[in-house]
C-alpha positions as CSV (number, residue, x, y, z in Angstrom):
1,X,-0.7,-44.1,-0.9
2,X,-3.8,-43.6,-2.9
3,X,-5.6,-42.2,0.1
4,X,-2.7,-39.8,0.9
5,X,-2.8,-38.6,-2.7
6,X,-6.5,-37.9,-2.5
7,X,-6.0,-36.0,0.8
8,X,-3.3,-33.9,-0.8
9,X,-5.4,-33.0,-3.8
10,X,-8.2,-32.0,-1.6
11,X,-5.9,-29.8,0.4
12,X,-4.7,-28.1,-2.8
13,X,-8.3,-27.5,-3.9
14,X,-9.2,-25.9,-0.6
15,X,-6.1,-23.7,-0.6
16,X,-6.9,-22.5,-4.1
17,X,-10.4,-21.6,-3.1
18,X,-9.2,-19.8,0.0
19,X,-6.7,-17.7,-2.0
20,X,-9.3,-16.8,-4.6
21,X,-11.7,-15.8,-1.8
22,X,-9.1,-13.3,-0.5
23,X,-8.6,-11.8,-4.0
24,X,-11.0,-8.9,-4.6
25,X,-9.0,-7.5,-7.5
26,X,-10.1,-7.3,-11.1
27,X,-10.1,-10.7,-12.8
28,X,-11.6,-9.9,-16.2
29,X,-8.4,-8.0,-17.1
30,X,-4.8,-8.3,-16.0
31,X,-3.4,-5.9,-13.4
32,X,-1.0,-3.4,-14.8
33,X,2.7,-2.7,-14.2
34,X,3.6,-6.4,-14.0
35,X,1.4,-6.8,-10.8
36,X,-0.7,-9.7,-12.2
37,X,1.8,-12.4,-11.3
38,X,1.9,-11.3,-7.7
39,X,-1.8,-11.7,-6.8
40,X,-1.4,-14.6,-4.4
41,X,1.3,-12.9,-2.4
42,X,-0.3,-9.4,-2.1
43,X,-4.1,-9.6,-2.8
44,X,-4.9,-9.8,0.9
45,X,-3.1,-6.5,1.5
46,X,-5.4,-4.7,-0.9
47,X,-8.6,-6.5,-0.1
48,X,-8.7,-6.1,3.7
49,X,-9.5,-2.9,5.6
50,X,-8.2,-2.1,8.2
51,X,-4.7,-3.2,7.1
52,X,-1.3,-2.9,8.7
53,X,0.8,-4.9,6.3
54,X,2.3,-3.7,3.1
55,X,4.3,-4.8,0.0
56,X,7.9,-5.5,0.6
57,X,9.9,-2.3,0.6
58,X,11.2,-1.6,-2.9
59,X,9.0,-4.3,-4.5
60,X,7.6,-1.8,-7.1
61,X,11.0,-0.6,-8.1
62,X,13.5,-3.4,-7.6
63,X,11.2,-6.3,-8.7
64,X,8.7,-4.7,-11.1
65,X,11.0,-2.0,-12.5
66,X,8.0,0.3,-12.3
67,X,9.8,3.5,-13.4
68,X,11.7,1.7,-16.1
69,X,8.3,0.7,-17.5
70,X,7.0,4.2,-17.4
71,X,10.1,5.6,-19.2
72,X,10.3,2.9,-21.9
73,X,6.6,3.2,-22.7
74,X,6.7,7.0,-22.9
75,X,4.2,7.4,-20.0
76,X,6.7,9.4,-18.0
77,X,6.3,12.3,-20.4
78,X,3.0,13.4,-18.8
79,X,0.6,12.8,-16.0
80,X,-0.3,9.1,-15.2
81,X,-3.7,8.1,-13.8
82,X,-3.7,5.2,-11.3
83,X,-6.9,3.2,-11.0
84,X,-8.3,1.0,-8.2
85,X,-7.2,-2.6,-8.6
86,X,-10.7,-3.7,-7.4
87,X,-13.2,-1.4,-9.1
88,X,-11.3,0.7,-11.6
89,X,-12.0,4.2,-10.2
90,X,-9.3,6.8,-10.5
91,X,-7.3,7.3,-7.3
92,X,-4.1,9.3,-8.1
93,X,-2.8,11.4,-10.9
94,X,1.0,11.9,-10.9
95,X,3.2,13.8,-11.3
96,X,1.1,16.9,-10.5
97,X,2.5,20.1,-9.1
98,X,6.1,18.6,-9.3
99,X,8.3,17.1,-11.9
100,X,8.5,13.4,-12.9
101,X,12.0,13.3,-11.5
102,X,10.8,14.5,-8.1
103,X,8.0,11.9,-8.0
104,X,10.4,9.2,-8.9
105,X,13.1,10.2,-6.4
106,X,10.7,10.5,-3.5
107,X,9.1,7.1,-4.3
108,X,12.4,5.3,-4.7
109,X,13.9,6.9,-1.6
110,X,11.0,5.8,0.6
111,X,10.5,2.4,-1.0
112,X,6.8,2.8,-2.1
113,X,5.1,5.0,-4.6
114,X,4.5,8.3,-2.8
115,X,1.8,10.8,-3.7
116,X,1.3,14.4,-2.6
117,X,-2.0,16.0,-1.8
118,X,-2.4,17.6,-5.3
119,X,-2.1,14.1,-6.8
120,X,-5.1,12.6,-4.9
121,X,-8.5,12.1,-6.5
122,X,-10.2,13.3,-3.4
123,X,-13.7,12.1,-4.2
124,X,-12.5,8.5,-4.4
125,X,-9.9,8.3,-1.6
126,X,-10.6,8.3,2.1
127,X,-7.7,9.3,4.4
128,X,-8.1,8.6,8.1
129,X,-7.0,11.4,10.4
130,X,-3.7,11.4,12.2
131,X,-0.1,10.4,11.5
132,X,0.0,7.0,9.7
133,X,-3.7,7.3,8.9
134,X,-4.9,4.6,6.6
135,X,-5.9,5.3,3.0
136,X,-8.6,3.3,1.3
137,X,-10.8,3.8,-1.7
138,X,-14.6,4.3,-2.0
139,X,-14.7,0.6,-3.1
140,X,-13.0,-0.3,0.2
141,X,-9.7,-1.2,-1.3
142,X,-6.8,-0.6,1.1
143,X,-4.2,1.7,-0.5
144,X,-1.6,2.6,2.1
145,X,-0.9,5.1,4.8
146,X,-0.3,8.9,5.1
147,X,3.0,9.9,6.5
148,X,3.2,13.7,6.6
149,X,6.5,15.5,6.4
150,X,7.7,19.1,6.3
151,X,6.1,19.5,2.9
152,X,2.7,18.2,3.8
153,X,0.8,15.0,3.4
154,X,2.8,12.1,1.8
155,X,0.7,9.1,0.9
156,X,2.7,5.9,0.9
157,X,0.9,3.5,-1.4
158,X,1.1,-0.1,-2.5
159,X,1.4,-0.4,-6.2
160,X,-0.6,-3.7,-6.3
161,X,-3.6,-1.8,-5.0
162,X,-3.5,1.0,-7.7
163,X,-2.7,-1.3,-10.7
164,X,-6.2,-1.6,-12.0
165,X,-7.7,-0.9,-15.4
166,X,-10.2,2.0,-15.8
167,X,-13.7,0.8,-15.0
168,X,-14.9,-2.7,-14.2
169,X,-18.5,-3.3,-15.2
170,X,-18.4,-6.9,-13.9
171,X,-17.8,-5.8,-10.3
172,X,-20.7,-5.2,-8.0
173,X,-19.7,-3.3,-4.9
174,X,-21.8,-4.4,-1.9
175,X,-21.3,-1.3,0.3
176,X,-19.2,1.5,-1.2
177,X,-17.8,4.0,1.3
178,X,-19.4,7.4,1.1
179,X,-17.3,10.5,0.4
180,X,-16.0,12.0,3.6
181,X,-17.9,14.9,5.1
182,X,-16.0,18.2,5.9
183,X,-15.9,17.1,9.6
184,X,-14.0,13.9,8.5
185,X,-11.5,15.7,6.4
186,X,-7.9,14.4,6.3
187,X,-5.6,15.4,9.0
188,X,-3.9,18.8,8.6
189,X,-0.3,19.1,7.3
190,X,2.5,19.1,9.8
191,X,2.6,23.0,9.7
192,X,-0.8,23.0,11.4
193,X,-0.2,20.1,13.8
194,X,2.3,19.4,16.6
195,X,5.2,17.0,16.0
196,X,4.3,13.5,17.1
197,X,5.0,12.9,20.7
198,X,6.2,9.6,22.2
199,X,2.5,8.7,22.8
200,X,1.8,9.1,19.0
201,X,3.3,7.2,16.1
202,X,7.0,7.6,15.6
203,X,8.7,10.0,13.2
204,X,9.6,8.6,9.8
205,X,13.3,9.3,10.5
206,X,15.0,6.2,11.9
207,X,17.4,8.3,14.0
208,X,14.5,10.2,15.7
209,X,12.1,7.3,16.2
210,X,11.0,6.7,19.8
211,X,10.7,3.2,21.1
212,X,7.0,2.2,20.8
213,X,5.1,0.2,23.3
214,X,2.6,-2.5,22.4
215,X,-0.2,-0.1,23.4
216,X,1.0,2.6,20.9
217,X,1.6,0.7,17.7
218,X,-0.3,-2.2,16.0
219,X,1.1,-5.6,16.8
220,X,2.9,-6.2,13.5
221,X,4.9,-3.0,14.0
222,X,6.0,-3.8,17.5
223,X,9.7,-4.6,18.0
224,X,10.2,-6.8,14.9
225,X,13.0,-9.3,15.0
226,X,15.1,-10.3,12.0
227,X,13.2,-13.6,11.9
228,X,9.9,-11.7,11.5
229,X,10.9,-10.0,8.3
230,X,13.1,-12.8,6.8
231,X,12.2,-13.4,3.1
232,X,12.3,-17.2,3.7
233,X,9.2,-17.3,5.8
234,X,5.6,-17.6,4.5
235,X,4.3,-14.9,2.2
236,X,2.5,-12.9,4.9
237,X,5.1,-13.3,7.6
238,X,7.9,-12.3,5.2
239,X,6.3,-9.1,3.9
240,X,8.1,-6.0,4.8
241,X,6.2,-3.9,7.3
242,X,4.3,-0.8,6.2
243,X,6.4,2.3,5.4
244,X,5.6,3.8,8.8
245,X,7.4,0.9,10.4
246,X,10.6,1.4,8.4
247,X,11.4,4.0,11.1
248,X,11.4,1.2,13.7
249,X,13.7,-1.2,11.9
250,X,17.5,-1.2,11.8
251,X,18.6,-0.2,8.3
252,X,20.3,-3.6,7.8
253,X,16.9,-5.4,7.9
254,X,15.7,-3.4,4.9
255,X,18.4,-4.5,2.5
């Protein structure tokens, strides 16, 4: 029994070190918006690029009560700056070019904080070209994905990854990402690009989504079964898929 106890304690120590190694986010100050208590579950999402996983759909609203926090603190009365959870650089300023109510409604409707082009701090955010292009910061923090609609680019973002405090002098960035050159500018809005074809990523509308093949969509997005998104599984396996994948799931799985 004593031997088994020592083995178990050693396993816990190794697990703790492994979890800490996957957590690149600020540690000298607590993450904002109630995100601090969810590091173990979601740190890997923010700290790995490329990334196809995301927070659970509605996590920011149903669990963290994000907009209730903004309204009770008075922050909803003006623009709010969101900082990188790893290095503290500004990433988004919202609402900008629209009302707070419009920002809230779009985010709640889609299940993740959603930012428009005017709200992006462009010198600090890299947007990969194409529908469902990945967004990450100059500190190489994964942020989310771009899902353009009829109004232009819509950046679907994980709150955990933008819950940092301004600045982080204790962090040394080994290889920051340079600002994109004009030739690597984000993909054009839908008005300048053709609608996605079956060979491209699916439309965000569940009723219009084509059936993807394994060669078209990253593996985690391909034909998920109810068991693959069941909350009772391990933290990574039970995460809801990224907001692009919502179009591929029956609505009942997202409840």
